All heavy atoms as TSV, in Angstrom:
chain	resi	resn	atom	element	x	y	z
A	1	MET	N	N	4.599	29.762	-5.188
A	1	MET	CA	C	4.003	29.430	-3.911
A	1	MET	C	C	5.068	29.587	-2.824
A	1	MET	O	O	6.151	29.040	-2.931
A	1	MET	CB	C	3.496	27.994	-3.976
A	1	MET	CG	C	2.478	27.667	-2.956
A	1	MET	SD	S	1.885	25.969	-3.170
A	1	MET	CE	C	0.155	26.270	-3.260
A	2	ASN	N	N	4.750	30.299	-1.770
A	2	ASN	CA	C	5.721	30.492	-0.700
A	2	ASN	C	C	5.625	29.365	0.337
A	2	ASN	O	O	4.750	28.514	0.280
A	2	ASN	CB	C	5.551	31.870	-0.048
A	2	ASN	CG	C	4.213	32.021	0.635
A	2	ASN	OD1	O	3.622	31.042	1.046
A	2	ASN	ND2	N	3.742	33.244	0.769
A	3	ILE	N	N	6.543	29.364	1.272
A	3	ILE	CA	C	6.625	28.298	2.268
A	3	ILE	C	C	5.364	28.238	3.119
A	3	ILE	O	O	4.846	27.161	3.411
A	3	ILE	CB	C	7.876	28.477	3.148
A	3	ILE	CG1	C	9.127	28.255	2.301
A	3	ILE	CG2	C	7.856	27.523	4.334
A	3	ILE	CD1	C	10.408	28.565	3.025
A	4	GLN	N	N	4.839	29.386	3.518
A	4	GLN	CA	C	3.631	29.433	4.354
A	4	GLN	C	C	2.446	28.801	3.629
A	4	GLN	O	O	1.691	28.030	4.219
A	4	GLN	CB	C	3.316	30.882	4.747
A	4	GLN	CG	C	2.227	31.006	5.787
A	4	GLN	CD	C	2.629	30.425	7.131
A	4	GLN	OE1	O	3.795	30.211	7.421
A	4	GLN	NE2	N	1.640	30.157	7.953
A	5	ALA	N	N	2.283	29.123	2.357
A	5	ALA	CA	C	1.179	28.562	1.581
A	5	ALA	C	C	1.346	27.051	1.421
A	5	ALA	O	O	0.368	26.297	1.473
A	5	ALA	CB	C	1.099	29.229	0.216
A	6	THR	N	N	2.574	26.598	1.249
A	6	THR	CA	C	2.842	25.168	1.121
A	6	THR	C	C	2.506	24.436	2.414
A	6	THR	O	O	1.893	23.367	2.391
A	6	THR	CB	C	4.325	24.933	0.766
A	6	THR	OG1	O	4.626	25.638	-0.444
A	6	THR	CG2	C	4.619	23.468	0.564
A	7	LYS	N	N	2.869	25.008	3.557
A	7	LYS	CA	C	2.543	24.411	4.858
A	7	LYS	C	C	1.039	24.345	5.061
A	7	LYS	O	O	0.501	23.351	5.548
A	7	LYS	CB	C	3.181	25.211	5.987
A	7	LYS	CG	C	4.652	25.002	6.129
A	7	LYS	CD	C	5.182	25.798	7.308
A	7	LYS	CE	C	6.665	25.632	7.475
A	7	LYS	NZ	N	7.167	26.426	8.623
A	8	GLN	N	N	0.354	25.415	4.673
A	8	GLN	CA	C	-1.101	25.470	4.840
A	8	GLN	C	C	-1.771	24.397	3.972
A	8	GLN	O	O	-2.690	23.724	4.421
A	8	GLN	CB	C	-1.599	26.858	4.441
A	8	GLN	CG	C	-2.746	27.350	5.244
A	8	GLN	CD	C	-3.044	28.810	4.934
A	8	GLN	OE1	O	-2.719	29.310	3.858
A	8	GLN	NE2	N	-3.663	29.482	5.876
A	9	GLU	N	N	-1.315	24.241	2.749
A	9	GLU	CA	C	-1.869	23.231	1.854
A	9	GLU	C	C	-1.612	21.824	2.397
A	9	GLU	O	O	-2.489	20.963	2.354
A	9	GLU	CB	C	-1.270	23.368	0.452
A	9	GLU	CG	C	-1.837	22.400	-0.546
A	9	GLU	CD	C	-3.323	22.553	-0.768
A	9	GLU	OE1	O	-3.828	23.679	-0.688
A	9	GLU	OE2	O	-3.992	21.529	-1.018
A	10	GLY	N	N	-0.424	21.598	2.940
A	10	GLY	CA	C	-0.101	20.303	3.537
A	10	GLY	C	C	-0.979	19.997	4.732
A	10	GLY	O	O	-1.424	18.861	4.914
A	11	ARG	N	N	-1.248	21.000	5.539
A	11	ARG	CA	C	-2.114	20.831	6.711
A	11	ARG	C	C	-3.535	20.488	6.275
A	11	ARG	O	O	-4.168	19.595	6.835
A	11	ARG	CB	C	-2.106	22.107	7.557
A	11	ARG	CG	C	-2.717	21.924	8.917
A	11	ARG	CD	C	-2.534	23.138	9.819
A	11	ARG	NE	N	-1.204	23.720	9.682
A	11	ARG	CZ	C	-0.973	25.014	9.449
A	11	ARG	NH1	N	-1.964	25.858	9.355
A	11	ARG	NH2	N	0.251	25.472	9.325
A	12	ARG	N	N	-4.035	21.177	5.260
A	12	ARG	CA	C	-5.381	20.880	4.754
A	12	ARG	C	C	-5.461	19.457	4.222
A	12	ARG	O	O	-6.442	18.757	4.442
A	12	ARG	CB	C	-5.765	21.864	3.651
A	12	ARG	CG	C	-6.240	23.171	4.175
A	12	ARG	CD	C	-6.858	23.997	3.062
A	12	ARG	NE	N	-6.492	25.375	3.280
A	12	ARG	CZ	C	-5.884	26.159	2.416
A	12	ARG	NH1	N	-5.578	25.727	1.221
A	12	ARG	NH2	N	-5.584	27.394	2.717
A	13	SER	N	N	-4.425	19.051	3.524
A	13	SER	CA	C	-4.381	17.698	2.976
A	13	SER	C	C	-4.382	16.661	4.093
A	13	SER	O	O	-5.092	15.654	4.026
A	13	SER	CB	C	-3.140	17.541	2.099
A	13	SER	OG	O	-3.050	16.237	1.604
A	14	ALA	N	N	-3.592	16.894	5.133
A	14	ALA	CA	C	-3.536	15.977	6.270
A	14	ALA	C	C	-4.875	15.926	7.003
A	14	ALA	O	O	-5.325	14.852	7.412
A	14	ALA	CB	C	-2.424	16.386	7.227
A	15	GLU	N	N	-5.520	17.063	7.159
A	15	GLU	CA	C	-6.823	17.105	7.827
A	15	GLU	C	C	-7.873	16.349	7.015
A	15	GLU	O	O	-8.686	15.620	7.583
A	15	GLU	CB	C	-7.264	18.545	8.052
A	15	GLU	CG	C	-6.469	19.256	9.132
A	15	GLU	CD	C	-6.762	20.745	9.199
A	15	GLU	OE1	O	-7.529	21.263	8.355
A	15	GLU	OE2	O	-6.207	21.400	10.093
A	16	ALA	N	N	-7.838	16.494	5.697
A	16	ALA	CA	C	-8.784	15.781	4.834
A	16	ALA	C	C	-8.545	14.277	4.922
A	16	ALA	O	O	-9.491	13.489	5.008
A	16	ALA	CB	C	-8.651	16.259	3.391
A	17	TRP	N	N	-7.267	13.869	4.935
A	17	TRP	CA	C	-6.930	12.458	5.036
A	17	TRP	C	C	-7.405	11.890	6.371
A	17	TRP	O	O	-7.998	10.811	6.423
A	17	TRP	CB	C	-5.417	12.290	4.891
A	17	TRP	CG	C	-4.956	10.892	5.062
A	17	TRP	CD1	C	-5.007	9.883	4.149
A	17	TRP	CD2	C	-4.374	10.325	6.249
A	17	TRP	NE1	N	-4.487	8.746	4.688
A	17	TRP	CE2	C	-4.095	8.986	5.968
A	17	TRP	CE3	C	-4.071	10.855	7.495
A	17	TRP	CZ2	C	-3.513	8.146	6.924
A	17	TRP	CZ3	C	-3.494	10.022	8.436
A	17	TRP	CH2	C	-3.221	8.681	8.131
A	18	ALA	N	N	-7.190	12.612	7.464
A	18	ALA	CA	C	-7.603	12.160	8.795
A	18	ALA	C	C	-9.124	12.073	8.890
A	18	ALA	O	O	-9.660	11.131	9.484
A	18	ALA	CB	C	-7.053	13.099	9.867
A	19	TRP	N	N	-9.818	13.038	8.298
A	19	TRP	CA	C	-11.283	13.026	8.312
A	19	TRP	C	C	-11.804	11.781	7.589
A	19	TRP	O	O	-12.679	11.078	8.102
A	19	TRP	CB	C	-11.808	14.291	7.633
A	19	TRP	CG	C	-13.288	14.445	7.713
A	19	TRP	CD1	C	-14.005	15.051	8.690
A	19	TRP	CD2	C	-14.248	13.984	6.742
A	19	TRP	NE1	N	-15.339	14.993	8.408
A	19	TRP	CE2	C	-15.522	14.348	7.216
A	19	TRP	CE3	C	-14.139	13.308	5.538
A	19	TRP	CZ2	C	-16.683	14.040	6.519
A	19	TRP	CZ3	C	-15.291	12.998	4.848
A	19	TRP	CH2	C	-16.545	13.370	5.343
A	20	CYS	N	N	-11.228	11.484	6.431
A	20	CYS	CA	C	-11.652	10.303	5.666
A	20	CYS	C	C	-11.356	9.019	6.441
A	20	CYS	O	O	-12.191	8.113	6.500
A	20	CYS	CB	C	-10.965	10.259	4.311
A	20	CYS	SG	S	-11.546	11.499	3.160
A	21	LEU	N	N	-10.177	8.923	7.029
A	21	LEU	CA	C	-9.788	7.742	7.787
A	21	LEU	C	C	-10.743	7.510	8.949
A	21	LEU	O	O	-11.200	6.391	9.186
A	21	LEU	CB	C	-8.357	7.905	8.294
A	21	LEU	CG	C	-7.742	6.722	9.022
A	21	LEU	CD1	C	-7.631	5.522	8.095
A	21	LEU	CD2	C	-6.382	7.109	9.552
A	22	ARG	N	N	-11.077	8.570	9.662
A	22	ARG	CA	C	-11.985	8.456	10.802
A	22	ARG	C	C	-13.369	7.965	10.370
A	22	ARG	O	O	-13.961	7.095	10.995
A	22	ARG	CB	C	-12.110	9.811	11.500
A	22	ARG	CG	C	-13.004	9.778	12.696
A	22	ARG	CD	C	-13.204	11.182	13.275
A	22	ARG	NE	N	-14.131	11.140	14.355
A	22	ARG	CZ	C	-15.463	11.064	14.209
A	22	ARG	NH1	N	-15.995	11.042	13.022
A	22	ARG	NH2	N	-16.259	11.020	15.256
A	23	HIS	N	N	-13.870	8.518	9.283
A	23	HIS	CA	C	-15.213	8.137	8.838
A	23	HIS	C	C	-15.249	6.750	8.208
A	23	HIS	O	O	-16.253	6.047	8.321
A	23	HIS	CB	C	-15.782	9.214	7.921
A	23	HIS	CG	C	-16.212	10.415	8.703
A	23	HIS	ND1	N	-17.410	10.487	9.377
A	23	HIS	CD2	C	-15.568	11.565	8.986
A	23	HIS	CE1	C	-17.497	11.631	10.022
A	23	HIS	NE2	N	-16.381	12.311	9.805
A	24	GLU	N	N	-14.169	6.322	7.591
A	24	GLU	CA	C	-14.104	4.947	7.100
A	24	GLU	C	C	-14.090	3.969	8.268
A	24	GLU	O	O	-14.752	2.931	8.222
A	24	GLU	CB	C	-12.865	4.755	6.235
A	24	GLU	CG	C	-12.988	5.405	4.873
A	24	GLU	CD	C	-11.734	5.236	4.035
A	24	GLU	OE1	O	-10.878	4.402	4.385
A	24	GLU	OE2	O	-11.614	5.950	3.033
A	25	ALA	N	N	-13.350	4.302	9.320
A	25	ALA	CA	C	-13.308	3.450	10.514
A	25	ALA	C	C	-14.682	3.404	11.172
A	25	ALA	O	O	-15.150	2.333	11.581
A	25	ALA	CB	C	-12.267	3.965	11.498
A	26	ARG	N	N	-15.341	4.543	11.259
A	26	ARG	CA	C	-16.686	4.595	11.852
A	26	ARG	C	C	-17.651	3.710	11.061
A	26	ARG	O	O	-18.430	2.951	11.625
A	26	ARG	CB	C	-17.194	6.034	11.878
A	26	ARG	CG	C	-18.520	6.182	12.563
A	26	ARG	CD	C	-18.919	7.668	12.633
A	26	ARG	NE	N	-20.158	7.815	13.341
A	26	ARG	CZ	C	-21.367	7.636	12.805
A	26	ARG	NH1	N	-21.486	7.333	11.536
A	26	ARG	NH2	N	-22.447	7.780	13.535
A	27	GLY	N	N	-17.570	3.794	9.740
A	27	GLY	CA	C	-18.426	2.963	8.886
A	27	GLY	C	C	-18.151	1.480	9.080
A	27	GLY	O	O	-19.080	0.666	9.129
A	28	ALA	N	N	-16.885	1.117	9.199
A	28	ALA	CA	C	-16.529	-0.288	9.419
A	28	ALA	C	C	-17.088	-0.786	10.745
A	28	ALA	O	O	-17.589	-1.912	10.838
A	28	ALA	CB	C	-15.019	-0.457	9.375
A	29	LEU	N	N	-17.019	0.042	11.780
A	29	LEU	CA	C	-17.563	-0.351	13.079
A	29	LEU	C	C	-19.072	-0.530	13.008
A	29	LEU	O	O	-19.622	-1.454	13.607
A	29	LEU	CB	C	-17.182	0.678	14.147
A	29	LEU	CG	C	-15.700	0.678	14.525
A	29	LEU	CD1	C	-15.381	1.895	15.384
A	29	LEU	CD2	C	-15.323	-0.602	15.244
A	30	ILE	N	N	-19.742	0.317	12.266
A	30	ILE	CA	C	-21.187	0.186	12.105
A	30	ILE	C	C	-21.520	-1.118	11.391
A	30	ILE	O	O	-22.440	-1.835	11.779
A	30	ILE	CB	C	-21.768	1.417	11.372
A	30	ILE	CG1	C	-21.684	2.642	12.287
A	30	ILE	CG2	C	-23.199	1.163	10.914
A	30	ILE	CD1	C	-22.000	3.958	11.606
A	31	VAL	N	N	-20.747	-1.461	10.371
A	31	VAL	CA	C	-20.953	-2.726	9.654
A	31	VAL	C	C	-20.768	-3.911	10.598
A	31	VAL	O	O	-21.463	-4.919	10.475
A	31	VAL	CB	C	-19.985	-2.825	8.443
A	31	VAL	CG1	C	-19.944	-4.233	7.879
A	31	VAL	CG2	C	-20.392	-1.829	7.371
A	32	HIS	N	N	-19.863	-3.783	11.556
A	32	HIS	CA	C	-19.619	-4.855	12.524
A	32	HIS	C	C	-20.612	-4.845	13.670
A	32	HIS	O	O	-20.436	-5.575	14.648
A	32	HIS	CB	C	-18.190	-4.774	13.061
A	32	HIS	CG	C	-17.173	-5.268	12.081
A	32	HIS	ND1	N	-17.003	-6.596	11.785
A	32	HIS	CD2	C	-16.289	-4.601	11.309
A	32	HIS	CE1	C	-16.059	-6.740	10.901
A	32	HIS	NE2	N	-15.606	-5.532	10.579
A	33	GLY	N	N	-21.634	-4.029	13.600
A	33	GLY	CA	C	-22.709	-4.075	14.587
A	33	GLY	C	C	-22.631	-3.068	15.713
A	33	GLY	O	O	-23.412	-3.138	16.654
A	34	ILE	N	N	-21.701	-2.140	15.662
A	34	ILE	CA	C	-21.606	-1.105	16.690
A	34	ILE	C	C	-22.277	0.144	16.120
A	34	ILE	O	O	-21.691	0.870	15.325
A	34	ILE	CB	C	-20.140	-0.827	17.069
A	34	ILE	CG1	C	-19.475	-2.116	17.554
A	34	ILE	CG2	C	-20.059	0.264	18.131
A	34	ILE	CD1	C	-17.986	-1.997	17.758
A	35	GLU	N	N	-23.522	0.372	16.503
A	35	GLU	CA	C	-24.317	1.436	15.882
A	35	GLU	C	C	-23.832	2.844	16.216
A	35	GLU	O	O	-23.905	3.733	15.385
A	35	GLU	CB	C	-25.784	1.286	16.280
A	35	GLU	CG	C	-26.427	0.055	15.665
A	35	GLU	CD	C	-27.893	-0.033	16.001
A	35	GLU	OE1	O	-28.521	1.015	16.246
A	35	GLU	OE2	O	-28.405	-1.162	16.017
A	36	GLN	N	N	-23.377	3.066	17.428
A	36	GLN	CA	C	-22.907	4.385	17.866
A	36	GLN	C	C	-21.477	4.257	18.393
A	36	GLN	O	O	-21.251	4.314	19.602
A	36	GLN	CB	C	-23.829	4.937	18.967
A	36	GLN	CG	C	-25.231	5.222	18.525
A	36	GLN	CD	C	-25.302	6.462	17.654
A	36	GLN	OE1	O	-24.528	7.391	17.827
A	36	GLN	NE2	N	-26.207	6.470	16.714
A	37	PRO	N	N	-20.483	4.086	17.511
A	37	PRO	CA	C	-19.113	3.924	18.003
A	37	PRO	C	C	-18.600	5.186	18.692
A	37	PRO	O	O	-18.883	6.305	18.262
A	37	PRO	CB	C	-18.302	3.628	16.740
A	37	PRO	CG	C	-19.139	4.070	15.603
A	37	PRO	CD	C	-20.557	4.039	16.061
A	38	THR	N	N	-17.876	4.982	19.781
A	38	THR	CA	C	-17.292	6.105	20.510
A	38	THR	C	C	-15.985	6.533	19.823
A	38	THR	O	O	-15.444	5.807	18.989
A	38	THR	CB	C	-16.970	5.696	21.955
A	38	THR	OG1	O	-15.967	4.674	21.936
A	38	THR	CG2	C	-18.211	5.195	22.687
A	39	GLU	N	N	-15.482	7.686	20.218
A	39	GLU	CA	C	-14.203	8.152	19.675
A	39	GLU	C	C	-13.090	7.158	20.011
A	39	GLU	O	O	-12.196	6.933	19.210
A	39	GLU	CB	C	-13.864	9.536	20.223
A	39	GLU	CG	C	-14.776	10.633	19.705
A	39	GLU	CD	C	-14.696	10.817	18.193
A	39	GLU	OE1	O	-13.580	10.744	17.630
A	39	GLU	OE2	O	-15.739	11.006	17.575
A	40	ARG	N	N	-13.175	6.577	21.175
A	40	ARG	CA	C	-12.166	5.598	21.589
A	40	ARG	C	C	-12.210	4.352	20.709
A	40	ARG	O	O	-11.171	3.814	20.322
A	40	ARG	CB	C	-12.410	5.231	23.048
A	40	ARG	CG	C	-11.348	4.383	23.641
A	40	ARG	CD	C	-11.644	4.135	25.096
A	40	ARG	NE	N	-10.390	3.886	25.787
A	40	ARG	CZ	C	-10.251	3.886	27.071
A	40	ARG	NH1	N	-11.284	4.153	27.841
A	40	ARG	NH2	N	-9.095	3.622	27.619
A	41	GLN	N	N	-13.414	3.864	20.403
A	41	GLN	CA	C	-13.552	2.704	19.534
A	41	GLN	C	C	-13.050	3.015	18.123
A	41	GLN	O	O	-12.403	2.176	17.489
A	41	GLN	CB	C	-15.014	2.252	19.472
A	41	GLN	CG	C	-15.503	1.621	20.744
A	41	GLN	CD	C	-16.998	1.404	20.734
A	41	GLN	OE1	O	-17.768	2.280	20.321
A	41	GLN	NE2	N	-17.422	0.242	21.190
A	42	ILE	N	N	-13.340	4.209	17.640
A	42	ILE	CA	C	-12.880	4.618	16.311
A	42	ILE	C	C	-11.358	4.676	16.281
A	42	ILE	O	O	-10.726	4.148	15.355
A	42	ILE	CB	C	-13.507	5.972	15.907
A	42	ILE	CG1	C	-15.018	5.807	15.691
A	42	ILE	CG2	C	-12.836	6.534	14.662
A	42	ILE	CD1	C	-15.778	7.106	15.561
A	43	ALA	N	N	-10.760	5.280	17.295
A	43	ALA	CA	C	-9.296	5.374	17.356
A	43	ALA	C	C	-8.666	3.987	17.427
A	43	ALA	O	O	-7.661	3.716	16.762
A	43	ALA	CB	C	-8.876	6.216	18.550
A	44	ALA	N	N	-9.245	3.100	18.228
A	44	ALA	CA	C	-8.713	1.739	18.344
A	44	ALA	C	C	-8.810	1.018	17.006
A	44	ALA	O	O	-7.882	0.302	16.609
A	44	ALA	CB	C	-9.474	0.964	19.420
A	45	TYR	N	N	-9.898	1.213	16.296
A	45	TYR	CA	C	-10.054	0.564	14.993
A	45	TYR	C	C	-9.035	1.106	13.994
A	45	TYR	O	O	-8.475	0.359	13.204
A	45	TYR	CB	C	-11.480	0.745	14.458
A	45	TYR	CG	C	-11.741	-0.131	13.260
A	45	TYR	CD1	C	-12.144	-1.445	13.431
A	45	TYR	CD2	C	-11.559	0.341	11.964
A	45	TYR	CE1	C	-12.363	-2.270	12.334
A	45	TYR	CE2	C	-11.779	-0.475	10.872
A	45	TYR	CZ	C	-12.182	-1.776	11.064
A	45	TYR	OH	O	-12.380	-2.592	9.979
A	46	ILE	N	N	-8.769	2.401	14.035
A	46	ILE	CA	C	-7.768	2.990	13.150
A	46	ILE	C	C	-6.397	2.387	13.452
A	46	ILE	O	O	-5.640	2.049	12.538
A	46	ILE	CB	C	-7.746	4.527	13.289
A	46	ILE	CG1	C	-9.021	5.119	12.675
A	46	ILE	CG2	C	-6.506	5.113	12.617
A	46	ILE	CD1	C	-9.226	6.588	12.977
A	47	LEU	N	N	-6.065	2.234	14.728
A	47	LEU	CA	C	-4.751	1.729	15.115
A	47	LEU	C	C	-4.593	0.224	14.938
A	47	LEU	O	O	-3.554	-0.253	14.489
A	47	LEU	CB	C	-4.456	2.090	16.571
A	47	LEU	CG	C	-4.244	3.569	16.858
A	47	LEU	CD1	C	-4.164	3.787	18.367
A	47	LEU	CD2	C	-2.986	4.063	16.181
A	48	PHE	N	N	-5.631	-0.546	15.287
A	48	PHE	CA	C	-5.498	-1.993	15.342
A	48	PHE	C	C	-6.371	-2.757	14.355
A	48	PHE	O	O	-6.301	-3.981	14.300
A	48	PHE	CB	C	-5.804	-2.486	16.766
A	48	PHE	CG	C	-4.946	-1.830	17.805
A	48	PHE	CD1	C	-5.490	-0.936	18.709
A	48	PHE	CD2	C	-3.592	-2.088	17.868
A	48	PHE	CE1	C	-4.703	-0.315	19.657
A	48	PHE	CE2	C	-2.799	-1.481	18.824
A	48	PHE	CZ	C	-3.345	-0.591	19.726
A	49	GLY	N	N	-7.222	-2.064	13.615
A	49	GLY	CA	C	-8.083	-2.740	12.652
A	49	GLY	C	C	-9.089	-3.653	13.322
A	49	GLY	O	O	-9.568	-3.369	14.427
A	50	GLU	N	N	-9.377	-4.765	12.684
A	50	GLU	CA	C	-10.401	-5.680	13.205
A	50	GLU	C	C	-9.996	-6.363	14.509
A	50	GLU	O	O	-10.851	-6.876	15.223
A	50	GLU	CB	C	-10.779	-6.688	12.147
A	50	GLU	CG	C	-11.508	-6.029	10.993
A	50	GLU	CD	C	-12.126	-7.016	10.025
A	50	GLU	OE1	O	-12.152	-8.220	10.319
A	50	GLU	OE2	O	-12.592	-6.549	8.978
A	51	LYS	N	N	-8.706	-6.336	14.838
A	51	LYS	CA	C	-8.269	-6.905	16.119
A	51	LYS	C	C	-8.878	-6.151	17.284
A	51	LYS	O	O	-9.044	-6.687	18.379
A	51	LYS	CB	C	-6.745	-6.832	16.241
A	51	LYS	CG	C	-6.028	-7.776	15.320
A	51	LYS	CD	C	-4.533	-7.623	15.495
A	51	LYS	CE	C	-3.790	-8.483	14.504
A	51	LYS	NZ	N	-2.327	-8.326	14.648
A	52	SER	N	N	-9.251	-4.887	17.061
A	52	SER	CA	C	-9.839	-4.074	18.146
A	52	SER	C	C	-11.256	-4.510	18.491
A	52	SER	O	O	-11.799	-4.094	19.503
A	52	SER	CB	C	-9.853	-2.603	17.753
A	52	SER	OG	O	-10.775	-2.363	16.708
A	53	LEU	N	N	-11.838	-5.363	17.679
A	53	LEU	CA	C	-13.226	-5.791	17.908
A	53	LEU	C	C	-13.348	-6.939	18.900
A	53	LEU	O	O	-14.447	-7.287	19.304
A	53	LEU	CB	C	-13.874	-6.187	16.577
A	53	LEU	CG	C	-13.954	-5.089	15.530
A	53	LEU	CD1	C	-14.481	-5.647	14.217
A	53	LEU	CD2	C	-14.812	-3.941	16.010
A	54	ASN	N	N	-12.246	-7.553	19.284
A	54	ASN	CA	C	-12.237	-8.656	20.249
A	54	ASN	C	C	-13.189	-9.786	19.849
A	54	ASN	O	O	-13.982	-10.267	20.645
A	54	ASN	CB	C	-12.596	-8.169	21.657
A	54	ASN	CG	C	-11.575	-7.223	22.204
A	54	ASN	OD1	O	-10.398	-7.360	21.893
A	54	ASN	ND2	N	-12.006	-6.288	23.005
A	55	GLY	N	N	-13.157	-10.165	18.592
A	55	GLY	CA	C	-13.980	-11.273	18.127
A	55	GLY	C	C	-15.429	-10.925	17.865
A	55	GLY	O	O	-16.228	-11.793	17.545
A	56	ARG	N	N	-15.786	-9.685	17.993
A	56	ARG	CA	C	-17.171	-9.262	17.768
A	56	ARG	C	C	-17.478	-9.274	16.276
A	56	ARG	O	O	-16.749	-8.707	15.484
A	56	ARG	CB	C	-17.378	-7.869	18.318
A	56	ARG	CG	C	-18.789	-7.411	18.217
A	56	ARG	CD	C	-18.930	-6.035	18.812
A	56	ARG	NE	N	-20.322	-5.662	18.782
A	56	ARG	CZ	C	-20.914	-4.931	19.677
A	56	ARG	NH1	N	-20.241	-4.449	20.675
A	56	ARG	NH2	N	-22.189	-4.652	19.571
A	57	THR	N	N	-18.547	-9.945	15.885
A	57	THR	CA	C	-18.982	-9.975	14.486
A	57	THR	C	C	-20.460	-9.724	14.414
A	57	THR	O	O	-21.172	-9.774	15.411
A	57	THR	CB	C	-18.671	-11.344	13.823
A	57	THR	OG1	O	-19.337	-12.365	14.572
A	57	THR	CG2	C	-17.190	-11.611	13.768
A	58	VAL	N	N	-20.939	-9.491	13.226
A	58	VAL	CA	C	-22.368	-9.207	13.017
A	58	VAL	C	C	-23.159	-10.467	13.188
A	58	VAL	O	O	-22.817	-11.535	12.850
A	58	VAL	CB	C	-22.603	-8.614	11.605
A	58	VAL	CG1	C	-24.080	-8.412	11.367
A	58	VAL	CG2	C	-21.860	-7.328	11.459
């Protein structure tokens, strides 16, 4: 495997990981009662977890 192929595989792996992280965060927000979370809400949840909900519960 050459360096270019290794970089490409690493990029695919990172993209798959980011996709999963985003969708897990979206699912968590839906469970907490936010039916249509925005990209900003998803990013905040990824960075800050449940603290980003400001006490909001189901």
